[in-house]
N, C-alpha and C positions, 0 to 999 in steps of 0.2 A: 461474298458480298463486297460491294465497294465501300470505301471509306465514307463516301457521301451518303450511304444508306445506313449509317450508324448514327444514333442519337448523340449529339455533341453538346446539347444544352437542354435544360428543362425550364421553360419560361424564359426569364432573363438571367437565369443562374447557369453559368457555364459549368461543365463537368471539370472540376479541379481534380487532377489525377496523377497518380504514379503511373508510369508506363510499364506494361508487362507483356510478355510474349505468350500467346496461347494458341491452341489449335482452332482453326477456322475452316469452314467448308467453302470450296470454290463452286462455280456454277454447275460442276459435274459431280459434286458430292465428295471430292477428295479433300483430305486434310491438308491445309497449307498453314504455314506459320506467319502470323502478322502481328504488328505491334499497335495496340490501341489502348485507350484509357479503359481501366477496369475498376476504378473506384470513384464513386460520386461523393462529393462533400457538399451537402445541401443544408440550408439553415432551418428548413421545416418541411412539413408534409406538402405533397402536391395533389391537386385534383385534376380532373380530366382536361381542364383548360390549360394546364401547365405543360402538357405534352405536345410537341410540334405535330400538327396534323399531317405534315409531309411524310412522317415516318410511322405514326401510330394512329389508328382509326379512333380508338377510345381507350381510356385508362380509368382505373379506380383504385382507391387506397382504403384498406380496412385494417387499422392497427398496424401490425407488423407485415402485412401482405400487400404487395403492389402487383396489380394485374394490368398488363398492356396487351391490347388486341391490335395486331397489325392490319394493314389494308387487305392482306390476303393470308390465309393460313390460320393456324391455331393460336389462341391467346398464350402468353408467356407469363408465368407467375413467379415472383421473387419474394423471399421472406427475409426480413432484417435479421442480422446476427443477434442483436439484442434490442429490446424495446420496440418503439414504434418506428415506422419508416421515416428516416430523417437523414442521418449522416453516416450510416453504416455502409458496408461494402455491397455494391450491386454490379453485376456485369453490364457493360454497354450492349445494347440489344440490336442485333442485325435483323432487319425486317425483310423477309422474302416476299417479293412481288412477282407473280408469274402471269403469263398470258397463255391461253389455250387456243390453238389453231388446229382445226380438223382432228380434234381429240388428243393432240400432242401438247404437253405442257412445256413451256420454255421459261427459264429463269430470265429476269430482266435486271437492269441496273440503271439508276438515275445518275447522269453526269451533266452538270450544269442545268439547263432548262429543258433537257430532253431525256426521255427514258428509252434505252436501247435494249434490244434482245441481247442476252449474254451467251447465247448459243446460236449456231447456224440454223437457218431455216431448212426444214425437211418436209415440204408440203407439195404434193402433187395435186394441182388444182385443175379445174375445167377451164378450157379456152375454146371458144367457138362451139360449145356443145359437147366436147369430148375431153377426156383427161389428157394433159400434155404428155407427149412421148418421153419416156425415160430410157436412156441407153441406146438410142437409135440415131442413125444418120438422118438428118433432117434438112429440109429446104431452108435456105437463108431467110431470116426474118420470121420463121415459124417458132412459136414458143416451145422450148424443149429443155430437158435437164438430164443430168447424168450423176450416178454414184461413181466415185473414184474406182477405177478398174472394173466398173459395172458390178461391184460387189456390195449390195445393200447390207448384207448381214455383217460385213466387216466395217464399212464406212458410213452406213446410215446413222442417224442420230441415236438409235438404240444399239448400234454395233460397237465393236471394240474401240474404234477411234472417234466416234461421235462427230463425224464431219458434216452430215447433212447432204443436201443435194447441191450440185454445181449447175447453175442456170445460165442459159444464154441471155443476152440483153433483151431480146424480144419477150422472153418470159417475164423478166423483171418489169419491163414496161407494161405488159398486159396486166400483171398483178397490181401495179400501182394505178393504172388507168381504171381498174375495176375494184379498187380497195373497198368501196362501199358495200359490195356484195361478197367479196372474197376474204376480207380481213376484219378483225375486231375493230370497233369504232376508234378512230384516231390514229391507227397504225398505218404506216406507209413504207414504201421503199425509199431509203434516204437519197437526198439530192447531193450534188457536189457541195453545196453550202452547209448541209447537215454534217458532212464529214469534216469540212473546214472548221466548223464550230466545235466539233469534238476535239480536233487537234489543238485548237486555241485553248480549250478548257484545260488540257493537260500540259500546256506549256509549249506547244508547237509540234511539228512533225519531225522527221529524221530520227535521231536516237531517242527522243521522247516517246516515240511510238512503242518502244519496249515496255512502257508502263501499261499498255493495253494488251500485251501479249501474255499468254499463259506461261506459267512456270515451266522450266525444262522438263520436270518430272510429272507434269499433269497428264492424266489419262493413261499414259504409257511412258516407260522409261526410254523409249526409242527416239524421242525428239533429240535433235543434235544439240550438243552442249552450247553451240553458238547461237541458238534461238534467242537467248538473252532476255527472256520475258521476266518481268517483275510483277505483273498483274496487280498494279496498285489500285485499280478501280473495279476489279472483278469482271472486266470485259472479256478476258479469256480467249484471245485469238490463238488458234492453233494452226500449224502449218499444213493445211488440208489439201494443198496442191490446186491445180486447175486443169481444164480440158481445152485443147486446141488441136483437133484431129488426132490427138493422143493424150493420155493422162501424164501429167508432168509435175515435178517439183513437190511431191508429197514429202513432208519432213523438213522442207526448207522455205516454203512460201505459202502465204494465205492471202487471197484477194477477194474483194467484195465490190459488187456493182453499186454505182450510183445511178439515179434515174436521168442524169444530165447527159445529153448527147454532146459529141465533140466533133462535128463535121460528119459528112456522109460515111456511114458504115462504122463509126467509132463512138465510144462513150467513155465518160470519166469513171474511174474506179479507185478504190483505196487499196494500196499495195502494202503488204507486210512481208518482210523477208528477213533472212537470218543474218545479214551483214549490215544493212542500212537502217533498219528500224521500221519506219512506215512513212508513207506520203501518198500524194495523189498523182495519177497519171491517166493516160487514155489508151484504149486498146480496141481491137476489132470487136464488134458486137457479136461475132460468132463464138467468142471464147466462152467457156463455162466457168463462172465464178460463183462464190457463195453469196448469200444475201443475209444481212442483219436488218430487221425492220426497226423503225424508230417512231416515236410519237412525241409531241410537245407536252411538257409537264412543268408548269411553273412552280 
């Protein structure tokens, strides 16, 4: 989970804390080590109105028991070490918010005023009355997608590497144009401006992009040591490669479409690689890139 998905204050009382390292789960369920506040020092009890609604749907306190119910998932209960819930030790609570598309559940993360999918899309949808072709040679501007090396069992979202599908831009555009019927409410394919806002939120592109990249040992130990991901926000970009008449750059590059065109036959995309970090560029719409959906969330 991202730092911004952790409770950092209750009401107007900030969490005064010693910092401690503890095991945390990334978007794929792997243990990662992160440093967060793990001790709250509060002057009194809290009621439901004290918990920021951005992170927790409801809360209740009964003597030594604090129960927090997140926007999605099961409630979490904490018991004070001694006495009533006040200034004893409590963990800071990660709230898992997921979105389900075509039966597949995806972790998400809130960064700034947007909520992003924290996993690559793996969704074969209908376009023009038929499912988009997967793994086939297609006519230009026809929505299509590929699994890396045409191996769903290895590279699909439920496979060993959890890469999802690589879509051509026609597929990305069709999905965005038909978001009202194909996607959960509010979700869309990101624009160039969405990606720029994301980079601004983390301090810029270039080497700052490493903050959005998965740790080198995430999912598999085979990512190159030069991937340099720190995964500060739980965004978890992996080097899933791309398709352009052949499958390329698995293990060293991960690219994502924007919905913004850039001249005839080209569109903007977000590029993550092992030496630069991340940034925006444009490429032929025939390329197969991954998709991360986004929605506004103030």
